[in-house]
PASEBA-1860 file (N, C-alpha, C; in nm, 3 decimals):
! residues 285
1> XXXXXXXX> 3.567/-6.349/7.037/3.644/-6.390/7.144/3.683/-6.542/7.115 ~ 3.808/-6.571/7.110/3.851/-6.707/7.089/3.884/-6.773/7.224 ~ 3.832/-6.888/7.247/3.858/-6.959/7.373/3.950/-7.080/7.344 ~ 4.088/-7.051/7.374/4.182/-7.156/7.339/4.208/-7.267/7.448 ~ 4.172/-7.229/7.569/4.209/-7.319/7.680/4.099/-7.419/7.709 ~ 4.142/-7.541/7.722/4.051/-7.651/7.751/4.058/-7.701/7.890 ~ 4.160/-7.646/7.962/4.176/-7.672/8.108/4.256/-7.559/8.173 ~ 4.238/-7.545/8.310/4.303/-7.438/8.388/4.447/-7.474/8.414
9> XXXXXXXX> 4.537/-7.387/8.410/4.679/-7.409/8.463/4.676/-7.371/8.606 ~ 4.791/-7.395/8.676/4.804/-7.364/8.816/4.790/-7.215/8.846 ~ 4.837/-7.127/8.754/4.817/-6.983/8.778/4.668/-6.944/8.792 ~ 4.591/-7.006/8.698/4.444/-6.968/8.705/4.378/-7.025/8.824 ~ 4.407/-7.144/8.858/4.345/-7.208/8.978/4.376/-7.123/9.103 ~ 4.506/-7.081/9.116/4.539/-6.988/9.223/4.471/-6.850/9.219 ~ 4.456/-6.795/9.102/4.390/-6.664/9.089/4.243/-6.671/9.124 ~ 4.182/-6.792/9.099/4.036/-6.798/9.132/4.012/-6.828/9.285
17> XXXXXXXX> 4.111/-6.862/9.357/4.090/-6.900/9.489/4.047/-6.794/9.587 ~ 4.100/-6.670/9.584/4.057/-6.566/9.686/3.911/-6.537/9.666 ~ 3.849/-6.503/9.781/3.701/-6.459/9.773/3.702/-6.312/9.721 ~ 3.806/-6.242/9.733/3.808/-6.099/9.694/3.832/-6.085/9.541 ~ 3.725/-6.101/9.467/3.735/-6.094/9.320/3.597/-6.073/9.267 ~ 3.583/-6.029/9.139/3.459/-6.017/9.076/3.429/-6.150/9.004 ~ 3.327/-6.214/9.035/3.287/-6.341/8.961/3.147/-6.331/8.908 ~ 3.133/-6.350/8.778/3.002/-6.336/8.716/2.963/-6.469/8.648
25> XXXXXXXX> 2.843/-6.510/8.663/2.786/-6.630/8.598/2.664/-6.595/8.516 ~ 2.669/-6.618/8.390/2.555/-6.600/8.297/2.488/-6.733/8.278 ~ 2.361/-6.740/8.306/2.281/-6.858/8.292/2.164/-6.828/8.198 ~ 2.088/-6.936/8.169/1.973/-6.925/8.081/1.852/-6.959/8.158 ~ 1.754/-6.863/8.158/1.633/-6.886/8.241/1.535/-6.985/8.166 ~ 1.429/-7.022/8.228/1.332/-7.126/8.173/1.278/-7.064/8.037 ~ 1.277/-6.933/8.010/1.228/-6.883/7.880/1.335/-6.869/7.790 ~ 1.453/-6.916/7.816/1.558/-6.912/7.715/1.624/-6.782/7.709
33> XXXXXXXX> 1.621/-6.700/7.816/1.675/-6.568/7.814/1.793/-6.559/7.904 ~ 1.893/-6.463/7.877/2.017/-6.456/7.958/1.988/-6.395/8.096 ~ 2.061/-6.436/8.201/2.056/-6.388/8.331/2.207/-6.388/8.385 ~ 2.238/-6.275/8.452/2.364/-6.263/8.505/2.370/-6.243/8.661 ~ 2.451/-6.313/8.726/2.458/-6.313/8.866/2.602/-6.286/8.915 ~ 2.621/-6.212/9.023/2.746/-6.198/9.082/2.758/-6.313/9.181 ~ 2.870/-6.398/9.150/2.899/-6.513/9.244/3.056/-6.511/9.269 ~ 3.095/-6.432/9.371/3.241/-6.424/9.397/3.305/-6.555/9.446
41> XXXXXXXX> 3.220/-6.644/9.484/3.273/-6.784/9.529/3.308/-6.867/9.416 ~ 3.295/-6.828/9.284/3.338/-6.905/9.178/3.488/-6.950/9.190 ~ 3.517/-7.069/9.159/3.647/-7.120/9.180/3.685/-7.236/9.083 ~ 3.805/-7.287/9.086/3.849/-7.394/9.015/3.887/-7.514/9.098 ~ 3.824/-7.626/9.097/3.854/-7.737/9.173/3.956/-7.827/9.118 ~ 3.993/-7.794/8.996/4.098/-7.875/8.926/4.113/-7.819/8.786 ~ 4.191/-7.878/8.707/4.215/-7.826/8.570/4.093/-7.817/8.481 ~ 3.994/-7.911/8.503/3.879/-7.911/8.424/3.751/-7.897/8.494
49> XXXXXXXX> 3.744/-7.847/8.610/3.624/-7.833/8.693/3.609/-7.685/8.755 ~ 3.493/-7.639/8.738/3.448/-7.506/8.801/3.363/-7.541/8.912 ~ 3.374/-7.459/9.021/3.288/-7.484/9.131/3.217/-7.344/9.169 ~ 3.092/-7.354/9.224/3.025/-7.231/9.271/2.980/-7.265/9.413 ~ 3.015/-7.175/9.509/2.969/-7.196/9.643/2.841/-7.118/9.669 ~ 2.731/-7.187/9.710/2.610/-7.118/9.730/2.591/-7.087/9.878 ~ 2.567/-6.956/9.901/2.535/-6.910/10.040/2.415/-6.841/10.041 ~ 2.361/-6.805/9.927/2.233/-6.718/9.919/2.147/-6.767/9.809
57> XXXXXXXX> 2.025/-6.800/9.824/1.948/-6.859/9.731/1.895/-6.753/9.630 ~ 1.945/-6.765/9.504/1.898/-6.678/9.393/1.853/-6.762/9.278 ~ 1.814/-6.686/9.172/1.762/-6.758/9.049/1.859/-6.839/8.973 ~ 1.991/-6.799/8.983/2.089/-6.862/8.891/2.109/-7.012/8.931 ~ 2.109/-7.045/9.058/2.136/-7.186/9.094/2.014/-7.279/9.040 ~ 1.896/-7.221/9.039/1.782/-7.290/8.990/1.797/-7.300/8.829 ~ 1.834/-7.192/8.770/1.853/-7.188/8.620/1.948/-7.305/8.576 ~ 2.068/-7.305/8.635/2.166/-7.398/8.588/2.140/-7.540/8.608
65> XXXXXXXX> 2.045/-7.578/8.699/2.008/-7.709/8.713/1.905/-7.757/8.617 ~ 1.835/-7.658/8.560/1.742/-7.684/8.447/1.809/-7.678/8.311 ~ 1.891/-7.577/8.291/1.974/-7.558/8.175/2.119/-7.550/8.206 ~ 2.200/-7.655/8.199/2.329/-7.655/8.259/2.440/-7.570/8.186 ~ 2.409/-7.497/8.080/2.507/-7.427/8.013/2.525/-7.291/8.077 ~ 2.648/-7.258/8.101/2.678/-7.120/8.155/2.797/-7.059/8.092 ~ 2.800/-6.918/8.104/2.922/-6.850/8.068/2.969/-6.783/8.195 ~ 3.098/-6.768/8.214/3.151/-6.709/8.335/3.266/-6.600/8.307
73> XXXXXXXX> 3.281/-6.506/8.405/3.393/-6.405/8.393/3.439/-6.391/8.530 ~ 3.579/-6.392/8.543/3.641/-6.367/8.672/3.742/-6.245/8.650 ~ 3.724/-6.145/8.742/3.815/-6.028/8.731/3.880/-6.026/8.866 ~ 4.011/-6.030/8.859/4.087/-6.036/9.000/4.118/-5.888/9.036 ~ 4.173/-5.871/9.154/4.202/-5.740/9.205/4.311/-5.671/9.126 ~ 4.390/-5.741/9.056/4.495/-5.685/8.973/4.456/-5.665/8.828 ~ 4.326/-5.658/8.810/4.253/-5.634/8.680/4.294/-5.733/8.575 ~ 4.314/-5.851/8.615/4.336/-5.973/8.524/4.201/-6.034/8.505
81> XXXXXXXX> 4.161/-6.067/8.379/4.033/-6.122/8.351/4.039/-6.258/8.280 ~ 3.956/-6.344/8.323/3.937/-6.479/8.259/3.787/-6.490/8.213 ~ 3.766/-6.549/8.103/3.624/-6.573/8.059/3.617/-6.721/8.006 ~ 3.499/-6.776/8.016/3.488/-6.908/7.958/3.344/-6.964/7.969 ~ 3.332/-7.095/7.943/3.200/-7.156/7.953/3.215/-7.292/8.021 ~ 3.109/-7.334/8.088/3.108/-7.463/8.162/2.967/-7.521/8.160 ~ 2.959/-7.645/8.203/2.835/-7.715/8.207/2.809/-7.782/8.340 ~ 2.707/-7.745/8.404/2.666/-7.792/8.539/2.649/-7.938/8.540
89> XXXXXXXX> 2.702/-8.012/8.646/2.674/-8.160/8.647/2.610/-8.193/8.777 ~ 2.643/-8.147/8.893/2.583/-8.189/9.021/2.621/-8.093/9.129 ~ 2.559/-8.114/9.244/2.597/-8.034/9.366/2.613/-8.131/9.479 ~ 2.685/-8.082/9.589/2.712/-8.158/9.706/2.701/-8.061/9.821 ~ 2.662/-8.119/9.937/2.652/-8.040/10.062/2.753/-8.077/10.163 ~ 2.860/-8.147/10.113/2.972/-8.186/10.196/3.090/-8.220/10.103 ~ 3.198/-8.248/10.156/3.316/-8.276/10.080/3.435/-8.178/10.093 ~ 3.541/-8.204/10.012/3.657/-8.112/10.035/3.636/-7.975/9.993
97> XXXXXXXX> 3.572/-7.949/9.880/3.544/-7.807/9.848/3.457/-7.738/9.948 ~ 3.362/-7.811/9.997/3.265/-7.752/10.096/3.347/-7.710/10.218 ~ 3.445/-7.790/10.257/3.530/-7.759/10.373/3.618/-7.638/10.342 ~ 3.680/-7.637/10.219/3.761/-7.529/10.187/3.690/-7.394/10.181 ~ 3.573/-7.392/10.131/3.490/-7.275/10.123/3.460/-7.219/10.270 ~ 3.417/-7.303/10.351/3.378/-7.262/10.483/3.486/-7.240/10.577 ~ 3.620/-7.270/10.543/3.728/-7.231/10.618/3.784/-7.091/10.574 ~ 3.725/-7.027/10.461/3.763/-6.891/10.425/3.715/-6.795/10.532
105> XXXXXXXX> 3.787/-6.696/10.568/3.742/-6.596/10.664/3.607/-6.538/10.636 ~ 3.574/-6.505/10.506/3.447/-6.448/10.472/3.332/-6.536/10.515 ~ 3.350/-6.664/10.517/3.232/-6.754/10.545/3.258/-6.812/10.700 ~ 3.381/-6.831/10.726/3.401/-6.901/10.862/3.355/-6.817/10.972 ~ 3.377/-6.679/10.962/3.332/-6.596/11.068/3.206/-6.514/11.052 ~ 3.134/-6.562/10.952/3.001/-6.501/10.923/2.891/-6.574/11.015 ~ 2.840/-6.501/11.101/2.742/-6.562/11.194/2.615/-6.603/11.126 ~ 2.584/-6.549/11.010/2.457/-6.566/10.939/2.456/-6.649/10.814
113> XXXXXXXX> 2.563/-6.634/10.733/2.569/-6.694/10.600/2.698/-6.771/10.589 ~ 2.687/-6.896/10.557/2.805/-6.988/10.520/2.773/-7.056/10.391 ~ 2.875/-7.112/10.335/2.842/-7.201/10.214/2.765/-7.319/10.250 ~ 2.640/-7.339/10.193/2.559/-7.449/10.227/2.556/-7.565/10.122 ~ 2.600/-7.520/9.998/2.599/-7.613/9.881/2.710/-7.571/9.786 ~ 2.777/-7.671/9.731/2.885/-7.655/9.624/2.825/-7.714/9.497 ~ 2.821/-7.630/9.396/2.791/-7.676/9.262/2.911/-7.702/9.177 ~ 2.905/-7.806/9.097/3.018/-7.857/9.019/2.982/-7.856/8.866
121> XXXXXXXX> 3.074/-7.797/8.796/3.060/-7.779/8.650/3.182/-7.822/8.568 ~ 3.162/-7.882/8.462/3.275/-7.922/8.371/3.311/-7.812/8.289 ~ 3.438/-7.778/8.281/3.495/-7.679/8.197/3.482/-7.708/8.056 ~ 3.420/-7.614/7.970/3.412/-7.643/7.828/3.529/-7.571/7.765 ~ 3.549/-7.441/7.791/3.665/-7.367/7.733/3.687/-7.243/7.820 ~ 3.803/-7.179/7.798/3.837/-7.061/7.874/3.939/-6.981/7.801 ~ 3.965/-6.854/7.848/4.064/-6.772/7.790/4.109/-6.676/7.895 ~ 4.235/-6.647/7.907/4.286/-6.552/8.005/4.425/-6.600/8.055
129> XXXXXXXX> 4.492/-6.516/8.137/4.447/-6.389/8.179/4.456/-6.280/8.078 ~ 4.360/-6.190/8.059/4.354/-6.077/7.975/4.351/-5.949/8.052 ~ 4.423/-5.841/8.003/4.405/-5.718/8.069/4.290/-5.642/8.009 ~ 4.244/-5.542/8.091/4.132/-5.453/8.031/4.200/-5.343/7.945 ~ 4.142/-5.323/7.824/4.194/-5.216/7.736/4.143/-5.080/7.779 ~ 4.216/-5.036/7.892/4.166/-4.916/7.964/4.153/-4.785/7.873 ~ 4.260/-4.757/7.786/4.250/-4.647/7.708/4.118/-4.643/7.614 ~ 4.088/-4.761/7.556/3.972/-4.772/7.470/3.845/-4.757/7.549
137> XXXXXXXX> 3.851/-4.812/7.667/3.735/-4.811/7.757/3.699/-4.668/7.796 ~ 3.810/-4.596/7.840/3.796/-4.459/7.885/3.740/-4.367/7.771 ~ 3.803/-4.387/7.650/3.750/-4.310/7.535/3.618/-4.339/7.492 ~ 3.583/-4.469/7.498/3.449/-4.509/7.463/3.344/-4.461/7.564 ~ 3.379/-4.458/7.693/3.290/-4.396/7.787/3.256/-4.249/7.762 ~ 3.366/-4.178/7.720/3.345/-4.036/7.698/3.267/-4.019/7.566 ~ 3.285/-4.100/7.472/3.198/-4.097/7.349/3.064/-4.127/7.380 ~ 3.037/-4.225/7.466/2.893/-4.257/7.507/2.833/-4.141/7.580
145> XXXXXXXX> 2.908/-4.064/7.658/2.846/-3.961/7.736/2.801/-3.845/7.635 ~ 2.874/-3.830/7.526/2.826/-3.740/7.421/2.711/-3.793/7.337 ~ 2.710/-3.921/7.305/2.615/-3.980/7.215/2.485/-4.010/7.273 ~ 2.471/-4.040/7.409/2.358/-4.096/7.469/2.232/-4.014/7.459 ~ 2.264/-3.874/7.459/2.143/-3.780/7.460/2.069/-3.795/7.329 ~ 2.134/-3.838/7.223/2.080/-3.852/7.094/1.991/-3.974/7.071 ~ 2.000/-4.067/7.169/1.931/-4.197/7.152/1.832/-4.214/7.270 ~ 1.807/-4.105/7.343/1.708/-4.123/7.455/1.572/-4.162/7.410
153> XXXXXXXX> 1.490/-4.234/7.490/1.360/-4.282/7.447/1.261/-4.180/7.435 ~ 1.269/-4.066/7.506/1.176/-3.953/7.506/1.044/-3.995/7.571 ~ 1.042/-4.095/7.656/0.924/-4.131/7.728/0.943/-4.088/7.871 ~ 0.836/-4.050/7.934/0.845/-4.000/8.080/0.811/-4.114/8.171 ~ 0.761/-4.226/8.126/0.722/-4.333/8.211/0.857/-4.411/8.245 ~ 0.886/-4.407/8.375/1.015/-4.459/8.417/1.010/-4.621/8.428 ~ 1.126/-4.671/8.397/1.152/-4.821/8.424/1.254/-4.831/8.523 ~ 1.383/-4.781/8.499/1.482/-4.785/8.605/1.443/-4.689/8.710
161> XXXXXXXX> 1.473/-4.714/8.836/1.459/-4.620/8.945/1.573/-4.518/8.938 ~ 1.565/-4.419/9.011/1.683/-4.320/9.013/1.806/-4.384/9.050 ~ 1.801/-4.479/9.150/1.917/-4.550/9.196/1.984/-4.638/9.077 ~ 1.901/-4.708/9.006/1.948/-4.779/8.893/2.010/-4.695/8.784 ~ 1.941/-4.587/8.750/1.989/-4.503/8.649/2.119/-4.435/8.692 ~ 2.135/-4.391/8.805/2.256/-4.330/8.864/2.372/-4.438/8.855 ~ 2.334/-4.561/8.889/2.439/-4.667/8.895/2.499/-4.682/8.745 ~ 2.412/-4.695/8.654/2.465/-4.719/8.516/2.548/-4.598/8.463
169> XXXXXXXX> 2.509/-4.473/8.521/2.582/-4.353/8.472/2.713/-4.330/8.547 ~ 2.740/-4.409/8.650/2.869/-4.387/8.713/2.982/-4.449/8.633 ~ 3.076/-4.355/8.609/3.190/-4.400/8.517/3.281/-4.500/8.589 ~ 3.272/-4.501/8.729/3.362/-4.602/8.796/3.283/-4.738/8.826 ~ 3.167/-4.750/8.785/3.086/-4.875/8.792/3.133/-4.974/8.686 ~ 3.119/-5.103/8.719/3.147/-5.213/8.611/3.020/-5.249/8.552 ~ 3.020/-5.270/8.420/2.904/-5.322/8.351/2.946/-5.428/8.253 ~ 2.849/-5.515/8.236/2.876/-5.638/8.150/2.745/-5.679/8.071
177> XXXXXXXX> 2.755/-5.722/7.952/2.639/-5.763/7.874/2.653/-5.912/7.846 ~ 2.541/-5.976/7.836/2.538/-6.124/7.804/2.432/-6.153/7.708 ~ 2.450/-6.246/7.619/2.355/-6.283/7.516/2.380/-6.440/7.500 ~ 2.278/-6.501/7.430/2.279/-6.642/7.420/2.337/-6.671/7.277 ~ 2.442/-6.746/7.268/2.505/-6.781/7.140/2.410/-6.889/7.066 ~ 2.450/-6.911/6.943/2.372/-7.015/6.865/2.388/-7.155/6.925 ~ 2.498/-7.184/6.995/2.518/-7.321/7.060/2.445/-7.327/7.192 ~ 2.378/-7.216/7.236/2.305/-7.217/7.351/2.380/-7.184/7.484
185> XXXXXXXX> 2.510/-7.148/7.464/2.596/-7.099/7.580/2.575/-6.949/7.587 ~ 2.567/-6.895/7.707/2.565/-6.752/7.724/2.706/-6.704/7.708 ~ 2.715/-6.578/7.651/2.839/-6.506/7.631/2.843/-6.386/7.713 ~ 2.951/-6.354/7.785/2.959/-6.230/7.864/3.066/-6.147/7.798 ~ 3.033/-6.017/7.782/3.128/-5.915/7.728/3.130/-5.800/7.818 ~ 3.252/-5.759/7.857/3.267/-5.635/7.940/3.202/-5.515/7.865 ~ 3.144/-5.431/7.937/3.067/-5.315/7.878/3.080/-5.196/7.974 ~ 3.204/-5.163/8.018/3.225/-5.057/8.111/3.181/-4.922/8.059
193> XXXXXXXX> 3.174/-4.906/7.937/3.137/-4.777/7.876/2.992/-4.753/7.880 ~ 2.916/-4.850/7.908/2.763/-4.841/7.911/2.711/-4.734/8.000 ~ 2.604/-4.662/7.960/2.539/-4.558/8.047/2.388/-4.553/8.009 ~ 2.323/-4.500/8.100/2.173/-4.480/8.082/2.144/-4.364/7.997 ~ 2.081/-4.377/7.886/2.036/-4.264/7.805/1.915/-4.194/7.872 ~ 1.836/-4.280/7.944/1.734/-4.237/8.029/1.690/-4.365/8.099 ~ 1.574/-4.355/8.169/1.540/-4.471/8.262/1.497/-4.592/8.179 ~ 1.474/-4.576/8.048/1.422/-4.681/7.965/1.515/-4.743/7.866
201> XXXXXXXX> 1.636/-4.682/7.860/1.732/-4.724/7.748/1.870/-4.704/7.789 ~ 1.953/-4.807/7.764/2.096/-4.798/7.783/2.169/-4.771/7.655 ~ 2.279/-4.702/7.655/2.355/-4.668/7.536/2.506/-4.700/7.562 ~ 2.575/-4.725/7.455/2.720/-4.746/7.462/2.788/-4.736/7.328 ~ 2.898/-4.669/7.329/2.986/-4.654/7.214/3.040/-4.798/7.194 ~ 3.063/-4.843/7.075/3.109/-4.973/7.041/3.271/-4.973/7.013 ~ 3.327/-4.861/7.053/3.478/-4.854/7.031/3.549/-4.970/7.105 ~ 3.519/-4.988/7.239/3.572/-5.087/7.315/3.505/-5.223/7.298
209> XXXXXXXX> 3.576/-5.330/7.276/3.513/-5.468/7.244/3.424/-5.458/7.125 ~ 3.465/-5.389/7.019/3.378/-5.370/6.901/3.349/-5.507/6.837 ~ 3.452/-5.585/6.811/3.426/-5.711/6.734/3.340/-5.802/6.816 ~ 3.345/-5.808/6.941/3.253/-5.898/7.024/3.118/-5.838/7.022 ~ 3.101/-5.710/7.034/2.960/-5.648/7.031/2.898/-5.668/6.904 ~ 2.969/-5.662/6.794/2.909/-5.683/6.660/2.856/-5.819/6.635 ~ 2.894/-5.918/6.722/2.833/-6.057/6.709/2.703/-6.064/6.773 ~ 2.650/-5.966/6.844/2.522/-5.978/6.910/2.406/-5.956/6.801
217> XXXXXXXX> 2.325/-6.039/6.778/2.219/-6.017/6.665/2.127/-5.901/6.706 ~ 2.107/-5.804/6.622/2.012/-5.699/6.652/1.871/-5.761/6.672 ~ 1.795/-5.720/6.778/1.667/-5.765/6.808/1.675/-5.880/6.912 ~ 1.792/-5.928/6.950/1.812/-6.029/7.053/1.789/-5.974/7.188 ~ 1.736/-6.051/7.284/1.718/-6.011/7.421/1.859/-6.041/7.486 ~ 1.904/-5.933/7.555/2.027/-5.937/7.627/2.010/-5.903/7.767 ~ 2.115/-5.931/7.855/2.101/-5.896/7.994/2.233/-5.802/8.015 ~ 2.206/-5.700/8.092/2.314/-5.607/8.133/2.332/-5.595/8.276
225> XXXXXXXX> 2.446/-5.607/8.330/2.462/-5.615/8.477/2.554/-5.496/8.517 ~ 2.513/-5.416/8.605/2.583/-5.302/8.659/2.624/-5.328/8.812 ~ 2.749/-5.294/8.840/2.806/-5.324/8.973/2.893/-5.211/9.009 ~ 2.876/-5.164/9.143/2.974/-5.068/9.201/3.071/-5.144/9.294 ~ 3.180/-5.080/9.331/3.277/-5.148/9.413/3.230/-5.161/9.557 ~ 3.112/-5.102/9.589/3.047/-5.124/9.714/2.954/-5.246/9.710 ~ 2.957/-5.319/9.607/2.878/-5.436/9.579/2.729/-5.402/9.566 ~ 2.704/-5.287/9.516/2.563/-5.245/9.483/2.548/-5.287/9.336
233> XXXXXXXX> 2.440/-5.345/9.301/2.425/-5.396/9.161/2.280/-5.402/9.120 ~ 2.257/-5.411/8.993/2.129/-5.417/8.930/2.145/-5.487/8.796 ~ 2.050/-5.571/8.754/2.048/-5.638/8.631/1.927/-5.594/8.551 ~ 1.940/-5.563/8.419/1.826/-5.538/8.340/1.828/-5.642/8.220 ~ 1.715/-5.650/8.160/1.707/-5.739/8.040/1.627/-5.651/7.934 ~ 1.669/-5.646/7.814/1.602/-5.574/7.706/1.651/-5.618/7.572 ~ 1.606/-5.542/7.478/1.628/-5.571/7.328/1.747/-5.488/7.288 ~ 1.839/-5.569/7.228/1.961/-5.509/7.162/1.930/-5.448/7.030
241> XXXXXXXX> 1.960/-5.320/7.011/1.928/-5.253/6.883/2.054/-5.239/6.800 ~ 2.045/-5.239/6.665/2.154/-5.236/6.580/2.232/-5.110/6.597 ~ 2.365/-5.125/6.584/2.462/-5.013/6.598/2.431/-4.909/6.493 ~ 2.420/-4.783/6.540/2.396/-4.669/6.438/2.471/-4.550/6.492 ~ 2.476/-4.444/6.415/2.540/-4.329/6.450/2.451/-4.242/6.536 ~ 2.503/-4.187/6.642/2.437/-4.083/6.725/2.536/-3.964/6.750 ~ 2.502/-3.852/6.704/2.593/-3.738/6.713/2.731/-3.774/6.658 ~ 2.731/-3.852/6.543/2.851/-3.887/6.477/2.927/-3.999/6.539
249> XXXXXXXX> 2.871/-4.061/6.639/2.941/-4.172/6.714/2.868/-4.311/6.699 ~ 2.939/-4.416/6.661/2.883/-4.539/6.649/2.827/-4.582/6.794 ~ 2.702/-4.601/6.803/2.641/-4.628/6.924/2.538/-4.745/6.917 ~ 2.538/-4.833/7.007/2.433/-4.937/7.027/2.352/-4.903/7.147 ~ 2.223/-4.965/7.154/2.140/-4.933/7.261/2.071/-5.070/7.303 ~ 2.020/-5.066/7.429/1.940/-5.176/7.476/1.811/-5.115/7.536 ~ 1.689/-5.153/7.480/1.567/-5.102/7.528/1.531/-5.188/7.652 ~ 1.518/-5.136/7.766/1.489/-5.212/7.892/1.348/-5.255/7.897
257> XXXXXXXX> 1.337/-5.387/7.933/1.205/-5.445/7.941/1.171/-5.509/8.081 ~ 1.287/-5.532/8.144/1.279/-5.618/8.274/1.397/-5.568/8.365 ~ 1.368/-5.547/8.496/1.469/-5.505/8.593/1.468/-5.599/8.716 ~ 1.584/-5.641/8.760/1.599/-5.738/8.865/1.695/-5.697/8.969 ~ 1.654/-5.707/9.097/1.750/-5.682/9.208/1.810/-5.813/9.246 ~ 1.939/-5.827/9.239/2.011/-5.949/9.280/2.084/-5.929/9.412 ~ 2.071/-5.819/9.475/2.146/-5.794/9.606/2.064/-5.859/9.718 ~ 2.132/-5.945/9.802/2.070/-6.004/9.921/2.031/-5.891/10.025
265> XXXXXXXX> 1.937/-5.912/10.103/1.880/-6.045/10.130/1.749/-6.074/10.047 ~ 1.714/-5.980/9.968/1.582/-5.992/9.895/1.598/-5.976/9.746 ~ 1.621/-6.099/9.679/1.627/-6.099/9.539/1.493/-6.088/9.477 ~ 1.483/-6.033/9.358/1.351/-6.030/9.305/1.339/-5.928/9.194 ~ 1.232/-5.945/9.115/1.190/-5.868/9.002/1.141/-5.721/9.053 ~ 1.195/-5.619/8.990/1.155/-5.485/9.017/1.061/-5.429/8.918 ~ 1.095/-5.461/8.789/1.003/-5.414/8.681/0.999/-5.521/8.582 ~ 0.863/-5.546/8.530/0.746/-5.488/8.565/0.707/-5.514/8.714
273> XXXXXXXX> 0.633/-5.426/8.775/0.608/-5.438/8.917/0.543/-5.568/8.944 ~ 0.572/-5.634/9.063/0.514/-5.761/9.096/0.416/-5.725/9.216 ~ 0.296/-5.781/9.198/0.195/-5.759/9.304/0.234/-5.841/9.425 ~ 0.223/-5.778/9.542/0.258/-5.839/9.666/0.146/-5.941/9.701 ~ 0.198/-6.069/9.731/0.092/-6.174/9.767/0.137/-6.234/9.903 ~ 0.049/-6.281/9.983/0.084/-6.350/10.114/0.163/-6.472/10.086 ~ 0.262/-6.506/10.174/0.332/-6.630/10.151/0.264/-6.738/10.226 ~ 0.236/-6.845/10.154/0.166/-6.949/10.201/0.240/-7.093/10.187
281> XXXXX> 0.351/-7.075/10.109/0.436/-7.208/10.086/0.570/-7.173/10.111 ~ 0.656/-7.260/10.163/0.795/-7.245/10.183/0.872/-7.352/10.109 ~ 0.873/-7.351/9.976/0.925/-7.463/9.905/1.069/-7.491/9.934 ~ 1.158/-7.389/9.960/1.298/-7.411/9.983/1.331/-7.475/10.116 ~ 1.231/-7.487/10.192/1.264/-7.545/10.335/1.193/-7.682/10.344
END
């Protein structure tokens, strides 16, 4: 993926403005691993500045303050997509962007959640608007459906719950993969053809976005984010396996090692299971 833009034009700034869009931010956690978060409040405060409105406390806001490099993806309602990279600089709890966010109907009339913090990032590069290659995606999804049975893990010990496995197997769900590039910036690649071979492994034909998927080093830890149009989502992290043939189809896999629920109100790790402990400190307050 070549990122030719060094600043946003007016068309992009206007396209980022509505709250009704898909906005993804890929960050780097303290262990140097990729993390993907749905942040529909992503916007452009100017030609060279990305903003994120925080209304729910999740891991991504903490990650970007420790490692400021991010990748982002914006998909608008008319299926136009922008991707790029940015670097976190600071946050504010007041100011013009704060006022603009909280004047939007989604937050202005929300009795429980409003934007409490605005994060500012310097734009590094971007590309778009790009359309989705729907014929390739549809054909790739059908090829994945045929191939995935040949790469199942054959283990009966579940990692994904039935909900998570069903979500990844929905052909109308959106999926994306992220990995860390050599320069330390996360890269997001659409992966709509991705499906669950079983509860421990994801599989996908590489026909759609083939050149970008080939850049992911085999053995690297990747994050895969699945999302329905009802805003149900799940994120997994696992090991990317080298592309090979399954039932005659070029197929890549991700062996799942970690599962995360990013849906409010309770973000948190699902797998490996976390032992419940009594709350004795309230650091965020």
